[in-house]
N, C-alpha and C positions, 0 to 999 in steps of 0.2 A: 508570546510565548506563556503560558498563565505561571504565576509567582511557585506555585507548586512545583514545577519545571525545577531541577538542575538546572539540567544538561540534556542537549537531546540530540542525536545527531544519528547522521543515512549514509552509508556512504554505498554507491553505483560501481558493477563492477560487467564488463561485457564479453568474455571471453569467447574465441574461436571456437563453437564445437563442429568445424568441419563443412563440411555438400555445401555451403554456399549457406551456412545458419551458426549466429552469433545465440549464447547464451547468455539470462538479464540474469545478477545476482544484489540481490539488497538484502545489506545486516541494517538492519532499526537497531540503535542501542538506545537508551534513559538513561537516568535516575531521579527519582525525587524525590521531596526537602519532606523530613520526616514533620510530620509523625502519618505525613500525604504516602508514604512507600509501604504503610504500611495499612493502611485503613479502603487506601484503591489500586494497589500495585498488581494484582490481583485479577482483579474485575477490570484494569484498565491491557492489561496484556493478552485481556483473552478475546477481549476487545478490537482492541489491536489489530493479533493474527484474524478477527473471519475478516476485518475490513480488507484487513493486506490482502487474505485471497480475490476476494467480492471483485479487487480494484487489477489485479493479479490476469481472471479470467475474462475481463470486460477489455487489457491489454493484448489478450493474447487475439480474441476477437478481432480487438480495429486491425492487430497487424496480418493477421492472414487473411484478410474480407474485403478488408477499406473502410467500414463500414462502421458505424458508431454498434455496442450492441443492445438490444432490446431495452435493456435493462438500463440502459443511460437512455434510449427513447423514451420510455415509460414517467423518466424522473421527469426529464427536463425535454417537458413539448412545445421547447420552439424549434429542433434540434427536429429536422429532416429524417425523413424514413427512407 
């Protein structure tokens, strides 16, 4: 973990959504050291939100199709389509 990160915590929960389905809830909490919290905090928050949305989309695709998301195949040339 980089020195400017004071604390990082990631919690996952998988409650039953009924009809044989589950939900996935993930909460990421972090704290940056001063002055990085002021300089980088908002930018890191926006980038993490973007990355998490993208990763969630890829996870849903994999769970529903048992195939890697096309974006993953494009990035990882070794993955078989």
